C-alpha positions as CSV (number, residue, x, y, z in Angstrom):
1,M,31.0,14.5,-0.3
2,F,31.0,17.0,2.1
3,C,27.2,14.9,3.5
4,L,30.1,11.0,3.7
5,V,33.0,12.8,6.3
6,A,29.9,14.9,8.2
7,L,28.4,11.3,8.4
8,Q,31.7,9.9,9.2
9,I,32.6,11.9,11.7
10,T,29.2,12.0,13.5
11,V,29.1,7.8,13.1
12,H,32.9,8.5,14.9
13,V,31.6,10.2,17.8
14,M,28.6,8.4,18.9
15,E,31.3,5.6,18.9
16,R,33.0,7.3,21.2
17,A,30.4,8.8,23.0
18,L,29.0,4.1,23.7
19,D,32.4,2.9,24.4
20,F,32.3,5.6,27.1
21,Y,29.1,4.5,28.4
22,V,29.5,0.8,27.7
23,K,32.9,1.6,30.9
24,L,29.7,3.2,32.8
25,F,26.9,1.6,32.6
26,L,27.1,-2.5,32.5
27,R,23.1,-2.5,31.7
28,V,24.1,-1.2,28.2
29,R,27.2,-3.5,28.2
30,A,25.3,-6.8,28.2
31,V,22.9,-5.1,25.4
32,L,25.9,-4.4,23.2
33,E,27.3,-8.2,24.4
34,A,24.0,-9.6,23.3
35,A,23.4,-7.6,19.7
36,S,22.6,-9.7,16.7
37,A,24.6,-9.8,13.5
38,E,22.5,-7.4,11.5
39,A,23.4,-4.6,14.3
40,R,26.9,-5.6,13.5
41,N,26.4,-5.5,9.9
42,L,24.8,-2.1,9.8
43,V,27.8,-0.7,12.2
44,Y,30.2,-2.2,9.6
45,L,28.1,-0.4,6.7
46,W,29.2,2.9,9.0
47,G,32.6,2.6,8.4
48,L,33.4,1.7,11.8
49,K,36.7,-0.8,11.9
50,T,35.7,-3.3,13.3
51,T,38.8,-3.0,15.7
52,D,36.3,0.3,16.7
53,I,34.0,-2.5,17.2
54,D,35.3,-5.1,18.6
55,R,36.2,-3.2,21.2
56,L,33.2,-2.6,22.6
57,F,32.2,-6.0,22.5
58,K,34.5,-7.4,24.9
């Protein structure tokens, strides 16, 4: 159970960092916009909310 909590926290920190880089670098944004459905599913399985993910793809 503790490992799951630690994993969730790590993933959320990674999401925040990714969001920051998307705002900072246009090339990162282009890569994320080109991401496949499989990539979106993987992020969903990590437990991120769709609102967090959709914010990255806008």
